[in-house]
C-alpha positions, 0 to 999 in steps of 0.5 A: 500500500505504501508503494502504491501511495508513493506511485500516486504521489509521484504521478501527482507531482509529475502532472504539474510539470507536464503542464508547466514544461509543454506550454513554456516550450509553446510560448518559446516557439511563439516568442521566437517567431515574434523575435524573428519578425522584430529583427527583420523590422530592425534590419529593414530600418538599419538598411535604410539608415545605411543607405542614407549614410552611404549616400552622404559618405559618397557626397563628402568623398567627392567634395574632399577630392575636389577640395584636395585638387583645388588645393594642389592647383592653388599651391602650384600657382603660388609657387609659379607666382613666387618664381615670377616675383623673384624674376621681376625683382631680379629684372628690377635690380638690373633695370635700376642699375642700367637706369643709373648708368644711362642717367650718368651718361646723359648728364655727362653728355649734356655737360660736354655739349654745353661746353662745346657750344660755349667755346667752339666759335672763338676756338675755330677763329683762332685756330683757322689759317684761312676763311675756307678752313674756318668754314670747314671746321665750323661745319664739322663742329656743328655736325658733331654737336648735332650727333651729340645732341641726338645721342643725348636725346636718345639716351633721355628717351631710353631713361624715360622708357626704363622708368616707365618699365620700372613703374609697370614692373612695380605694379605687376609685382604688387598685383602678384603679391596681392594674388599670392596673399589671396591664394594663401588665404584661400588655401588656408580656408580649403585646408580647414575645410579639408580637415573638417571633411576628413573628420566627417568621413571618419565619422561616417565610416565609423557609422557605416561600420557600426551599422554593418556590424548591427546588420550582421548581428541581426542577420545572425540572430535571424538565422539563429532564431530560424535554427531554434524554431526549426530545431526545437523538436524532440531529437531522441526517440523517447519512451515511445517511438515517434509516429510515422506521419503518412503525409511525410512519406514518399507515397503520399498523394498531395492531390496536385501535380507536379509536386515537390518535397524536401526529404531529410535523411535523419534530423538534428543533431546527428552527433554521437550515438544514433538510437535507431542505429544502435537498434539496427546494430543490435538486430544485426548481432552487435553487443552494447560495447561494439555499438558504443565503440561504433559511434564514439570511436577509440573509447573503452567501456570501464567500471568507475566508482560513481556518486551514489546520488545526483542533483536534478531539477526535481531534487537529489535522487539516487543515481543508479536505482532512481535516476538511471531507472527513470531515463526515458530515452529509448523504448524498452519494447525494442528488447522484444525484437532483438534490440536488448543490446541497444538498451544496454548501450543507452544505459551506459551512454546515459550514465556517461552523459550524466557525469558530464552534465551541469548540476543540477541536471535538467529532466527534459530533452534539453539534457536527458528525459527522466520520468519519476513514474518510470523510475518507480516501476521500470520495465523489466528490460530497462531494469536489466539493462541498467543493472547489467551495466551498473557503474559502466561508462564510456572513457576516452583519454582517461576521462568519462566522455560526454556521450551525445546521442540522438534519434536518427542521423540519416546514415551518417554521424557527424563527429564532435569534439569534447574534452580534447577527444574527437569522436569518429563519425562517418557512415552508419552502415554495415559496410562502413562506407557510402557504398551500401547506403541507403540499403544497409544503413543500420537505421533503415534496418531498424525501421526509423520513421525519421530515416527519410522524412519530409518535415512540415509540422511544428513541434507544438501547435498546429501545422499551417499546412496539411502536408509538406508538398509544394506546387510548381509555383511555390517550388519555382519561387524557392529555386529563384530565391536560391539563384538570386542568393547565389548571384547576390548573397546580400539579398538574403534579408528579402528571402523569408517566407511570403506567408509570414508578416515580414515587411522586408520580404520580397514577393515571388514577382519581386524575386523574379524581377531581381533575377531578370532574364535568369528567373525560371518558371518551371522545374521539369526534373531535379537530382542531387549529389551526395558528398562522402562527408555525409551532406548533400553537395549539389542540387541540379534542376532542369528548368524552362531556362536550362540546367541550374546547379545550386550547392547543397548548403545554399539550397537548404538555407534558402529552402528553410527561409523561403518554404511556406508554413513549417516546411523545412529540411531538417538535415544537411543530408537531403533529397528533393522529390518530384511527383 
């Protein structure tokens, strides 16, 4: 009776938790969508601000270039004027010396002419021997006097011209001095303007850098929110296998043609042990140690002295006899169909993970799912799996490994690094390579409903569409969006879902307009290429505009941004189906 009351009490305690956890996650989903809408609005505003600042920056740059050119021309003109002033100063000194010499010569000549004119007649009479010789001498002296007078007049004219030239040169010099002073003042003003403009450019450049950083942060947050929204669903199997939704299967008839859908191999996070893969390995004859080493690589399975209790968000409880018994991460029913060794592998992985998790450890899928009701009455197969591996953990480099695990990897497990150790990863197939994928993938052997699935439902709340299939126009719009992104990745902020209230999102016609003649209207066939690294490397489409190739990561990114409703590609290893 005491045990029954304890069980009832546990149930009563768990019921409030169910009503707390699930609505909280639903609220988080709504909050993320609201954040996404808000960030897109912020991004649009910042892009408008950036365009304005860039326009101002361009105008200022033109002004600075013109100012710098004018300063250079002004400086050259100043140097030219200074050279001309120096030349005029030199000419002035030469002309002033020449003027002084000519004035002295003229003065001497005038004195000589005066003396000659005063005494020449008497001298001629006294010196003449006859009247004939006197007459001849008189004519000669008159001629000499006339020449002297003409020379004096010429010199006087030259002196006058030199004085005129000196006045003209002095006027030119004064004008040039005024020009030099004016240009120097102009250069000083331009230098001040240039300094101010340079400071303005630095300010504007800083503003542009800040806005670009903010836009990058907003875009990153937009992608993060999208990842959180699409990735916020159960990635472990849980105590009950996920339902196999008929609409998510390839044989579903959407009621229209052509129809396109994105099918994912597995789902996040594809790291560590695949639970369905472990089930398939167990069915194929592997024991739990082989299974663990198959997913974690060169590790050892060792017995360690572990704490007797563990701190959880629902209190401190016994580690082995309560916490481990209550782990609800894998259906115990698998033991009935050859999967008992998978349960043992899960017990060791859960024990190892708990030793590395933060304390207190949460009891939801964010850490490991713990059910107090299951702990009170664990299924027999799970009880045996825990007891038979009691104290056993996965050890790498002498330390207990943080053993990640998830439901389904799609046949390829991504490696991860923790505590200086990197897991092996690789193809989760019988042959250990891509050559026998998908037929001999362990997850296909176990029948995982997530091995090849088209996703269209949110984790909580109702789906906005009844199936994951896209019609011709919807798929063509996604393809055009991906082609536009390949042409200009800056357009990514315009490529969100058109059925959501995102003000910056371009319609299908706007995307087509941006692509101009490269836009496609119809896809006649589609095929993909898979990388040996476990992801889709290329999507090839035959269209009304010929063959188009889009790299796999780009196609997935744009598909998840643009596809309507909650349609998305859960894995980087995906295929596109057409029917």
